[in-house]
C-alpha positions as CSV (number, residue, x, y, z in Angstrom):
1,M,51.1,304.5,94.0
2,Q,51.7,300.8,93.7
3,M,55.4,301.2,94.5
4,Q,54.6,303.4,97.4
5,A,52.1,300.8,98.7
6,V,54.8,298.2,98.5
7,Q,57.3,300.5,100.1
8,H,54.9,301.3,102.9
9,R,54.0,297.7,103.4
10,H,57.6,296.4,103.6
11,G,59.3,299.3,105.2
12,K,61.7,300.2,102.4
13,K,61.9,300.1,98.7
14,G,63.0,296.8,97.2
15,A,62.6,294.9,100.4
16,K,61.7,291.2,100.1
17,P,58.1,290.3,100.9
18,H,57.4,288.4,104.0
19,P,58.0,284.7,103.6
20,L,54.7,283.8,105.1
21,R,52.8,285.8,102.5
22,R,54.7,284.1,99.8
23,T,53.8,280.8,101.2
24,H,50.1,281.7,101.2
25,R,50.3,282.5,97.5
26,K,52.0,279.2,96.8
27,R,49.3,277.4,98.6
28,R,46.6,279.1,96.5
29,G,48.6,278.0,93.4
30,V,48.7,274.5,94.7
31,R,45.0,274.3,95.2
32,E,44.3,275.7,91.8
33,R,46.6,273.3,90.1
34,G,45.0,270.5,92.1
35,R,41.6,271.5,90.9
36,S,42.8,271.5,87.4
37,C,44.1,268.0,87.8
38,A,40.9,266.9,89.4
39,A,38.9,268.3,86.5
40,Q,40.9,266.2,84.1
41,E,40.7,263.0,86.2
42,P,38.3,260.5,84.8
43,E,35.9,258.6,86.9
44,P,37.3,255.3,87.9
45,E,34.1,253.4,87.5
46,A,33.4,254.9,84.1
47,E,36.8,254.0,82.6
48,Q,37.2,250.5,83.9
49,D,35.7,247.8,81.9
50,A,34.7,244.5,83.3
51,G,37.5,242.7,81.4
52,A,40.2,245.4,81.8
53,D,43.6,244.5,83.1
54,P,43.7,245.4,86.9
55,W,47.4,246.6,86.7
56,A,46.6,248.9,83.8
57,T,43.6,250.2,85.7
58,W,45.8,251.0,88.7
59,H,48.2,253.0,86.4
60,S,45.3,254.9,84.8
61,L,44.1,255.9,88.2
62,H,47.5,257.3,89.1
63,A,48.4,258.8,85.7
64,P,50.2,262.2,85.6
65,C,48.4,265.4,84.7
66,K,49.7,268.7,83.4
67,S,49.1,271.9,85.2
68,P,47.7,274.6,82.9
69,K,50.1,277.2,84.2
70,S,53.4,275.5,84.6
71,H,52.8,272.6,82.1
72,S,54.7,270.4,84.6
73,L,53.7,266.9,85.7
74,R,51.6,266.8,88.8
75,Y,49.8,263.9,90.5
76,Q,46.4,263.8,92.0
77,V,47.4,262.2,95.3
78,S,48.7,265.2,97.3
79,P,50.5,264.8,100.6
80,P,49.3,267.0,103.4
81,V,50.5,270.6,103.2
82,Y,52.1,272.0,106.3
83,P,52.6,275.7,107.0
84,I,56.1,276.9,106.6
85,H,57.4,279.0,109.4
86,P,60.6,281.0,108.9
87,T,62.3,279.5,111.8
88,R,60.8,276.0,111.9
89,R,60.9,273.4,109.2
90,G,57.7,271.4,108.9
91,P,57.5,267.9,107.5
92,G,58.0,267.9,103.7
93,R,58.9,271.6,103.4
94,E,61.3,271.1,100.6
95,S,59.0,268.8,98.6
96,N,56.0,271.2,99.1
97,R,57.8,274.0,97.2
98,N,57.9,272.2,93.9
99,C,55.2,269.6,93.8
100,I,51.7,269.1,95.0
101,C,51.6,265.3,95.2
102,R,54.0,262.3,95.3
103,R,54.1,259.3,93.1
104,P,53.2,256.3,95.3
105,L,55.6,253.4,95.4
106,P,54.5,250.3,93.6
107,P,53.2,247.6,96.1
108,P,55.5,244.8,97.1
109,P,55.3,241.5,95.3
110,R,52.9,239.9,97.8
111,R,50.6,242.9,97.6
112,R,50.6,242.7,93.8
113,A,49.6,239.1,94.0
114,A,46.8,239.9,96.4
115,A,45.7,242.8,94.2
116,A,45.6,240.5,91.2
117,A,43.7,237.9,93.1
118,T,41.0,240.5,94.2
119,A,40.6,242.0,90.7
120,P,37.3,241.8,88.9
121,G,36.8,238.5,87.2
122,M,38.4,236.5,90.1
123,K,35.6,236.7,92.6
124,G,36.5,235.5,96.1
125,G,40.0,234.4,95.1
126,G,41.8,236.8,97.6
127,A,39.7,235.7,100.6
128,A,40.2,232.0,99.7
129,A,44.0,232.4,99.4
130,G,44.2,234.3,102.7
131,K,42.2,231.6,104.4
132,E,44.4,228.9,103.0
133,T,47.5,230.8,104.2
134,A,46.1,231.2,107.7
135,T,45.1,227.6,107.8
136,G,48.6,226.4,106.8
137,S,50.3,228.6,109.4
138,F,47.9,227.3,112.1
139,L,48.6,223.7,111.1
140,R,52.4,224.2,111.2
141,F,52.0,225.8,114.7
142,L,50.0,222.8,116.0
143,L,52.6,220.4,114.5
144,L,55.5,222.2,116.2
145,L,53.6,222.2,119.5
146,L,52.4,218.6,119.4
147,L,55.7,217.0,118.4
148,P,57.6,217.7,121.7
149,L,54.5,217.0,123.8
150,T,54.2,213.6,122.1
151,A,57.8,212.8,122.6
152,L,57.6,213.8,126.3
153,Y,54.5,211.6,126.8
154,F,56.2,208.7,125.1
155,F,59.3,208.9,127.3
156,Y,57.3,209.4,130.5
157,T,55.2,206.3,129.7
158,L,58.3,204.3,129.1
159,H,59.7,205.6,132.4
160,L,56.7,204.4,134.3
161,L,56.7,201.0,132.7
162,L,60.3,200.4,133.4
163,A,59.9,201.5,137.0
164,S,56.9,199.3,137.5
165,A,58.8,196.3,136.1
166,A,61.8,196.9,138.3
167,S,59.8,197.3,141.5
168,S,57.8,194.2,140.7
169,A,61.0,192.2,140.3
170,A,62.4,193.6,143.6
171,T,59.2,192.7,145.4
172,S,59.1,189.2,144.1
173,S,62.7,188.6,144.9
174,S,62.4,189.9,148.4
175,N,60.0,187.0,149.3
176,C,62.7,184.4,148.7
177,P,66.4,184.1,149.7
178,P,68.9,185.5,147.3
179,D,70.6,183.1,144.9
180,S,74.0,184.8,145.1
181,T,75.9,187.5,146.8
182,T,75.1,189.9,143.9
183,T,72.3,192.3,144.6
184,R,70.5,194.0,141.7
185,L,69.6,197.5,142.8
186,S,66.1,198.7,142.1
187,T,66.4,201.7,139.8
188,T,64.4,203.4,137.1
189,N,67.5,203.5,134.8
190,R,67.7,200.3,132.7
191,T,71.3,200.9,132.0
192,A,72.2,200.3,135.6
193,A,73.7,196.8,135.6
194,A,73.8,194.3,138.5
195,T,76.0,195.8,141.2
196,T,77.9,193.8,143.8
197,A,76.7,194.9,147.3
198,T,79.3,196.4,149.5
199,P,80.2,194.0,152.2
200,T,79.1,195.1,155.7
201,A,81.7,195.8,158.3
202,T,82.5,193.1,160.7
203,A,81.0,193.6,164.1
204,T,83.5,195.0,166.6
205,T,84.3,192.9,169.7
206,L,86.6,193.6,172.5
207,H,89.4,191.7,170.7
208,H,89.2,194.3,167.9
209,V,89.8,197.2,170.3
210,V,93.3,198.2,171.5
211,F,93.5,200.5,174.5
212,G,96.3,203.0,175.0
213,I,96.4,204.3,178.5
214,A,98.5,207.3,179.5
215,A,100.0,206.9,183.0
216,S,102.7,208.5,185.1
217,A,105.1,206.6,187.3
218,R,104.4,209.2,190.1
219,Y,100.7,208.2,190.5
220,W,100.9,204.6,189.2
221,D,100.5,202.9,192.6
222,K,97.3,204.8,193.3
223,R,95.6,204.9,189.9
224,K,96.2,201.4,188.8
225,E,93.4,200.4,191.1
226,Y,91.0,202.2,188.8
227,I,92.2,200.2,185.8
228,K,91.7,197.0,187.7
229,T,88.0,197.7,188.2
230,W,87.2,197.6,184.5
231,W,90.1,195.7,182.8
232,R,89.4,192.1,181.9
233,P,92.7,190.1,182.0
234,R,93.8,186.8,180.6
235,G,93.5,187.9,177.0
236,A,89.9,189.1,177.0
237,M,91.1,192.6,176.1
238,R,94.1,194.1,174.4
239,G,95.9,197.3,175.4
240,Y,99.0,198.9,176.9
241,V,99.8,201.3,179.7
242,W,102.4,203.9,178.5
243,L,104.6,205.2,181.3
244,D,107.3,207.9,181.4
245,R,109.7,205.6,183.2
246,A,109.8,202.1,184.7
247,V,107.9,201.0,187.8
248,P,108.1,197.9,190.0
249,D,105.2,196.3,188.1
250,S,107.1,196.6,184.8
251,N,108.8,193.2,185.4
252,L,105.6,191.4,186.3
253,S,103.3,189.5,183.9
254,T,99.8,190.7,183.1
255,S,98.3,187.6,184.6
256,A,100.0,188.4,187.9
257,T,99.0,192.0,188.0
258,G,95.6,191.9,186.3
259,L,96.6,194.9,184.3
260,P,97.5,195.6,180.7
261,A,101.1,195.3,179.6
262,L,103.3,198.2,180.6
263,K,105.5,200.1,178.1
264,I,107.8,203.0,178.3
265,S,107.1,205.9,175.9
266,S,109.9,207.0,173.5
267,D,112.0,210.1,174.1
268,T,110.4,213.4,173.1
269,A,113.2,215.8,173.9
270,A,113.6,216.7,170.3
271,F,110.1,218.2,170.0
272,P,109.7,221.9,170.9
273,Y,107.4,222.9,173.7
274,T,106.9,226.6,174.5
275,H,103.8,226.9,176.6
276,R,104.7,228.6,179.9
277,R,102.2,227.0,182.2
278,G,102.0,223.5,180.7
279,H,104.3,220.4,180.9
280,R,106.1,218.8,178.0
281,S,104.8,215.4,179.0
282,A,101.8,216.4,176.8
283,I,104.0,215.6,173.8
284,R,104.6,212.1,175.1
285,I,101.0,211.4,175.8
286,S,99.8,212.8,172.4
287,R,102.0,210.2,170.6
288,I,100.5,207.2,172.4
289,V,98.0,206.4,169.6
290,S,100.8,206.5,167.0
291,E,103.1,204.4,169.1
292,T,100.4,201.8,169.7
293,F,99.7,201.7,166.0
294,R,103.3,201.1,165.2
295,L,103.2,197.9,167.2
296,N,101.5,196.4,164.1
297,L,98.9,194.4,166.0
298,P,96.7,192.3,163.8
299,N,92.9,192.6,163.3
300,V,92.5,196.0,165.0
301,H,89.3,198.1,164.3
302,W,89.7,200.8,166.9
303,F,92.4,202.5,169.0
304,V,90.9,203.8,172.2
305,M,92.8,206.2,174.4
306,G,92.3,207.3,178.1
307,D,94.1,208.3,181.3
308,D,95.0,206.0,184.2
309,D,92.1,207.5,186.2
310,T,89.6,206.9,183.3
311,V,87.1,204.2,184.0
312,F,85.7,202.5,180.8
313,F,82.5,200.5,180.5
314,P,83.6,198.0,177.9
315,D,80.3,196.7,176.8
316,N,78.8,200.1,176.3
317,L,81.9,201.2,174.4
318,L,81.3,198.3,172.0
319,A,77.7,199.4,171.6
320,V,78.9,202.9,170.6
321,L,81.7,201.7,168.3
322,N,79.4,199.3,166.4
323,K,77.3,202.2,165.3
324,F,80.2,203.3,163.1
325,D,82.1,201.8,160.2
326,H,85.6,201.1,161.4
327,R,86.9,201.2,157.8
328,Q,86.2,204.9,157.6
329,P,88.2,207.7,159.4
330,Y,86.4,208.4,162.7
331,Y,87.4,210.5,165.7
332,I,84.9,209.9,168.5
333,G,84.8,211.6,171.9
334,S,83.2,214.3,173.9
335,L,83.7,217.8,175.3
336,S,84.3,219.2,178.7
337,E,81.4,220.0,181.1
338,S,83.0,223.5,181.6
339,H,82.1,226.0,179.0
340,L,85.3,228.0,179.7
341,Q,87.4,224.9,179.1
342,N,85.8,224.4,175.7
343,I,86.4,228.1,174.9
344,Y,90.1,228.0,176.0
345,F,90.8,224.8,174.1
346,S,88.2,223.9,171.5
347,Y,84.6,222.9,171.1
348,G,85.9,220.5,168.4
349,M,88.3,218.6,170.6
350,A,87.9,215.2,172.3
351,Y,89.1,215.5,175.9
352,G,91.7,212.8,176.5
353,G,90.6,212.1,180.1
354,G,87.1,211.4,179.0
355,G,88.6,209.0,176.4
356,F,88.2,208.9,172.7
357,A,88.3,206.4,169.9
358,I,90.1,206.5,166.6
359,S,89.4,204.1,163.7
360,R,92.4,202.2,162.3
361,P,92.5,204.1,158.9
362,L,92.6,207.4,160.8
363,A,95.3,206.1,163.2
364,E,97.4,205.1,160.3
365,S,97.1,208.6,158.8
366,L,97.8,210.2,162.2
367,A,101.0,208.1,162.7
368,R,102.2,209.2,159.3
369,I,102.0,212.9,159.9
370,Q,102.0,213.3,163.7
371,D,105.7,214.0,164.4
372,G,105.7,216.8,161.8
373,C,102.4,218.1,163.1
374,I,103.6,218.3,166.7
375,R,106.6,220.4,165.6
376,R,104.2,222.9,164.0
377,Y,102.3,223.5,167.3
378,P,104.8,224.0,170.1
379,A,102.7,226.6,171.8
380,L,99.7,224.3,172.6
381,Y,99.1,223.3,176.2
382,G,98.1,219.6,176.4
383,S,98.1,216.4,174.5
384,D,94.5,216.3,173.4
385,D,94.6,219.7,171.7
386,R,97.7,218.5,169.8
387,I,95.8,215.5,168.6
388,Q,92.9,217.8,167.6
389,A,95.3,220.0,165.7
390,C,96.6,217.1,163.7
391,M,93.0,215.9,163.1
392,A,92.2,219.4,161.7
393,E,95.1,219.0,159.3
394,L,93.7,215.7,158.2
395,G,90.3,217.2,157.8
396,V,88.5,214.8,160.2
397,P,86.1,216.5,162.6
398,L,85.1,215.3,166.1
399,T,82.1,212.9,166.3
400,K,80.6,213.8,169.6
401,H,79.0,211.2,171.9
402,P,77.4,212.1,175.2
403,G,78.6,208.9,176.9
404,F,82.2,210.0,177.2
405,H,82.6,212.0,180.4
406,Q,85.5,214.3,181.2
407,Y,83.9,215.6,184.4
408,D,85.8,218.8,184.8
409,V,84.0,219.6,188.0
410,Y,84.4,219.5,191.8
411,G,82.1,218.1,194.4
412,D,79.5,215.3,194.1
413,L,78.6,213.7,190.8
414,L,75.2,212.8,192.0
415,G,73.4,215.5,190.1
416,L,75.1,214.6,186.8
417,L,74.8,210.8,187.1
418,A,71.2,210.9,188.3
419,A,70.2,212.8,185.1
420,H,72.4,211.0,182.7
421,P,71.6,211.5,179.0
422,V,69.6,208.9,177.1
423,A,72.8,207.3,175.8
424,P,75.1,204.5,177.1
425,I,77.6,205.6,179.6
426,V,81.1,204.9,178.3
427,T,83.6,206.6,180.6
428,L,84.1,208.3,183.9
429,H,87.0,210.6,184.7
430,H,88.6,212.7,187.5
431,L,87.4,210.2,190.1
432,D,90.3,211.3,192.3
433,V,89.0,214.9,192.2
434,V,85.3,214.4,192.9
435,A,83.7,212.8,195.9
436,P,83.3,209.0,195.9
437,L,80.5,207.7,193.9
438,F,79.0,206.0,197.0
439,P,79.5,208.1,200.1
440,N,79.7,205.1,202.4
441,S,82.4,203.3,200.4
442,P,85.8,202.8,202.1
443,S,87.6,204.3,199.0
444,R,87.0,205.7,195.6
445,P,88.2,202.6,193.8
446,A,86.0,200.5,196.1
447,A,82.9,202.6,195.1
448,V,83.7,201.8,191.4
449,R,84.0,198.2,192.2
450,R,80.5,198.1,193.7
451,L,79.2,199.5,190.5
452,F,80.9,196.9,188.4
453,A,80.3,194.0,190.8
454,G,76.5,194.4,190.6
455,P,74.7,196.5,188.0
456,V,77.4,196.4,185.3
457,K,77.4,192.6,185.4
458,L,73.6,192.4,185.5
459,D,72.6,194.9,182.8
460,P,75.5,197.1,181.5
461,A,73.3,198.8,178.9
462,G,70.9,200.1,181.6
463,I,73.5,201.4,184.0
464,M,72.8,205.0,185.1
465,Q,69.7,205.3,182.9
466,Q,67.1,207.6,184.3
467,S,63.4,206.9,184.7
468,I,60.8,209.3,186.2
469,C,57.5,208.4,187.9
470,Y,55.2,209.6,190.6
471,D,53.7,208.2,193.8
472,G,50.2,209.5,193.7
473,A,49.3,208.3,197.2
474,N,52.0,210.3,198.9
475,R,52.4,213.0,196.2
476,W,56.1,212.2,195.6
477,T,58.3,212.6,192.6
478,V,60.6,209.6,192.0
479,S,63.7,209.6,189.9
480,V,65.6,206.3,189.4
481,A,69.2,206.2,188.1
482,W,69.3,202.5,187.7
483,G,72.3,200.8,189.3
484,F,73.3,204.0,191.2
485,A,70.7,205.9,193.2
486,V,67.1,206.8,193.6
487,L,65.9,210.3,194.5
488,V,62.5,211.0,196.1
489,S,61.2,214.5,196.7
490,R,57.9,216.0,198.0
491,G,55.5,217.5,195.5
492,V,55.3,217.1,191.8
493,T,58.2,218.1,189.6
494,S,57.8,217.9,185.9
495,P,60.0,215.5,183.8
496,R,61.3,218.5,181.9
497,E,62.9,219.8,185.1
498,M,63.9,216.4,186.4
499,E,65.9,215.7,183.2
500,M,68.2,218.6,184.1
501,P,71.2,217.8,186.3
502,A,70.9,219.2,189.8
503,R,73.9,221.3,190.9
504,T,75.5,219.0,193.5
505,F,78.9,220.0,191.9
506,L,81.0,223.0,191.3
507,N,82.5,224.4,188.1
508,W,86.1,223.7,187.2
509,Y,86.5,227.4,187.3
510,R,84.8,228.1,190.6
511,R,84.5,231.8,189.9
512,A,82.2,231.0,187.0
513,D,79.9,228.7,188.9
514,Y,77.1,228.2,188.1
515,T,76.8,230.1,184.8
516,A,79.6,228.5,182.8
517,Y,78.4,224.9,182.1
518,A,78.0,223.6,178.6
519,F,74.5,222.2,179.4
520,N,71.4,223.2,181.4
521,T,71.4,222.8,185.2
522,R,69.0,223.4,188.0
523,P,69.3,223.9,191.8
524,L,69.0,220.8,193.9
525,A,66.0,222.2,195.7
526,R,64.1,225.4,194.9
527,T,62.6,225.4,198.4
528,P,63.5,223.5,201.6
529,C,60.5,221.3,201.0
530,H,61.8,220.2,197.6
531,K,65.1,218.8,198.9
532,P,65.1,215.2,197.9
533,A,65.9,212.1,200.0
534,V,68.7,210.1,198.3
535,Y,68.9,206.3,198.3
536,Y,72.2,204.8,197.1
537,L,72.8,201.3,195.7
538,T,73.6,198.6,198.2
539,P,76.1,195.8,197.4
540,D,73.5,193.0,197.5
541,A,72.2,193.4,193.9
542,R,71.2,190.1,192.3
543,G,69.8,188.7,189.1
544,G,67.5,185.7,189.0
545,G,65.6,184.5,186.0
546,E,64.4,187.3,183.7
547,T,64.4,190.1,186.4
548,T,67.2,191.8,188.2
549,V,66.7,193.1,191.8
550,T,68.6,196.1,193.1
551,R,68.2,197.7,196.5
552,Y,68.8,201.2,197.6
553,Q,69.3,202.4,201.1
554,R,68.6,205.9,202.5
555,W,71.9,207.7,203.2
556,R,72.0,210.6,205.7
557,P,75.2,212.7,206.0
558,A,76.6,213.2,209.4
559,N,75.1,216.1,211.2
560,E,72.5,216.6,208.5
561,T,69.5,218.8,209.5
562,R,66.4,218.7,207.4
563,P,64.9,222.2,206.9
564,P,61.4,222.6,208.3
565,C,58.6,222.4,205.8
566,R,55.0,223.5,206.3
567,W,53.6,221.5,203.4
568,N,50.9,219.0,204.2
569,I,52.8,216.3,202.3
570,T,54.5,213.2,203.9
571,D,58.2,213.5,204.2
572,P,60.0,210.6,202.5
573,D,62.9,210.9,204.8
574,A,60.8,210.0,207.8
575,H,58.6,207.3,206.2
576,L,60.9,205.6,203.6
577,D,64.1,203.8,204.3
578,R,64.5,201.3,201.5
579,I,63.6,201.1,197.8
580,V,63.6,197.9,195.8
581,V,63.8,198.2,192.0
582,L,62.8,195.4,189.6
583,K,64.1,195.5,186.1
584,K,64.4,193.1,183.1
585,P,67.7,193.3,181.3
586,D,67.5,194.9,177.9
587,P,70.7,194.5,176.0
588,G,69.2,195.7,172.8
589,I,68.1,199.1,174.2
590,W,70.7,201.0,172.1
591,D,69.7,199.2,168.9
592,R,66.4,201.1,169.0
593,S,65.7,204.8,168.8
594,P,66.7,206.5,172.1
595,R,63.9,206.7,174.7
596,R,64.0,207.0,178.5
597,N,62.7,203.9,180.4
598,C,59.4,204.2,182.3
599,C,59.0,203.4,186.0
600,R,55.9,202.4,188.0
601,V,55.4,202.6,191.7
602,M,54.2,199.1,192.7
603,S,53.9,199.6,196.4
604,S,54.3,202.6,198.8
605,P,55.4,202.6,202.4
606,K,52.6,202.1,205.0
607,G,52.9,202.2,208.7
608,A,56.0,200.2,209.9
609,R,56.8,199.0,206.5
610,K,59.1,201.7,205.1
611,T,59.9,200.1,201.8
612,M,58.9,201.1,198.2
613,T,58.9,198.8,195.3
614,I,59.4,200.1,191.8
615,D,59.3,198.4,188.4
616,V,61.5,199.8,185.6
617,G,61.4,198.8,182.0
618,V,60.6,199.7,178.4
619,C,57.5,202.0,178.2
620,R,54.3,200.2,177.2
621,D,52.0,201.4,174.5
622,G,50.6,204.7,175.5
623,E,52.7,204.9,178.7
624,F,54.5,208.1,179.7
625,S,55.6,210.0,182.8
626,Q,52.3,211.5,183.6
627,V,52.3,214.4,186.1
628,V,49.7,213.5,188.8
C-alpha cells in the first residue's frame, strides 16, 4: 500500500520525488537543528563575568554546536533561507543545502580596537576615542582650509600696499618737473624697473611732406592751373610732377613757373598689362611713389600722391597727418562716392584722384617689392588698385579719412560741400568734370583761386564746415558752409536732415542715380516751398583783429522760375539779398573732439534792408541747434 501510494503520487514506480517537497523536508530539518542549537546556547548575560576577556566572550557567543541528528558542526547565526525553485536559483542555494548558519568573519583591526575600547571595565573609552578622532579630523580640515586663505590675504595686502606707494610717488612727482628724460611707469609690479619713455614723433611740417603728382603731357597746359592755386613755391613745399614725356615747361625753373619740378617717368614697357578697357599708363602712375622715394630726399615723413587736377588744402593735410605716427606704416586716403565704383574696384582702396598719403617706412617697403608686385597683377585696371594690391601683400590696410574727396559725380558739388563731414577738407578732385565751384566765376581754376584767396588764408581749418541755425522771426532754416555758401529755406528742417547732402549732383553711373551712393542723400527740396535760396561767397572776404568777415551774395540762374508756394511764410529769395558771416578763426578746432560749429542769427532783413548777419563759432555751454 505504501508503494502504491508512492506510485500513485509520482506517476510511476521508482520516480524521483518532486524537488520542492524535498526542499520542504530539508527546511524542517534545518529548523529542528536550529532549535537544538538554540537549546544548547547559554545566555550571554549569565556566562559573562564582569572581569571576563571581551574577545573570549565574543568567541563563546559564536561557538559551534552539534546537531543531534547529524553530529556535524552548526552555528547559531543562520542566514535567511530562500525557497529553491527547480528553474531559478535563489541566493545562497548551494550553501543552504549543507549548513544552516555561516561563521561570521572576524572584525577588521579598527573594529577590534573599538570593541576592546567599549568592553566592560573601560567605561566611556570608545566614545572618547571617537570624539578625539573626529576632533582631529576637523582640525586638520580647518588647517588645510585656512592656510591658502591666509596666504591669499597676505599677498593681496602686499599688492595694495605696493600699489598705494607707487601711486603716491607718481602723484608727488607730477607736481614738479622731471629731473631727467627717464620716466618711471606707475605699475603694481615692483619688478618693473625704470623704463625710458619712447620719444614722441617730430611734428610734421610742409617741409617733411613730398608730393608726387601724376600728370599727362596731353592735358598739362590746362591742368597746371589747378596746381598753381594750392602750390607754395620758393621752397615752401617739396614735390615733383611726373609726366609721360617732356613739355615746354620742362626747361623752366620752378621759381619761373610757380610749379613743382617736372620729371619724366621711367619706361614701363617691360611690365605686362592685359586689361581690355584700361590704359597701360596706369603702371607708370602706380610707380610714382616708388620713384619719388628713390630720389633719396632727406628728412621725409610722408609721401603724398595726387593727380594734376587734384586740389590740396596743405594746412588741413598737415592737421590730418599729425594725427598719425610717421614712423609707422600708414596708408591714408578715402573711397569713391559711387557705391558701384567701390564694388568694382575695392572698398579697401584709396582712390588716387582724391589723393592718399604713405608714411616713409611703408614707402620704403613698397619700393622694395612693387616691381614684382605689378607683374603679378597684369589684369588690373588702374594705378590705385595696383597700389592697393601691393598694400595687401604688405598687410597694411587703408586708413580712411573723410577729408579726401574723389568726387566721382557729375553736376554741381553744392550739395556735397554744403554738408561737408565734421572733418578738415583735404582734397578736391574731378574739378574739370563737375560745374565750377562758384557759378559766376570766369573759369574753374578762377573759382578755386577765390576759395584760396579769401577763406583758406583767413581760417583754413574752418573752410567748408557746416553750421545750422534758425531764424525764428521769419521761420527760416539757415545752413552755413563757411567760406563757400549759405542756404536759406522756408520752414523748419531738422539738423538730422540738413546734415545729409542734397542731390545737386548725378552718380558716376547715371543709370544708378540716386540709389548707388556710398552715403545718405536727400532731395534738394521735398516740396516747391522747400527749395532753398543759395548765397555764394563774394571775393571781398577780409580779416581784421580777432574776427573774420565773409559776405555771400544771392545767385539766381538765368531764366530761373521760382515755383509758386501757398505757405504763409516769407520767401527769402524776395526779401534777402546779402548775408554777412562773422567768425573767429579757430586753428585748434581739429585738436579737440569733432563737433559742428554753432551759428546764431544776429539780425534779420527788415523793409528795404535785405541783409542778414550771422555769427559762427564754437558752441557755448548748453548751446545746440534748437528747432524752433
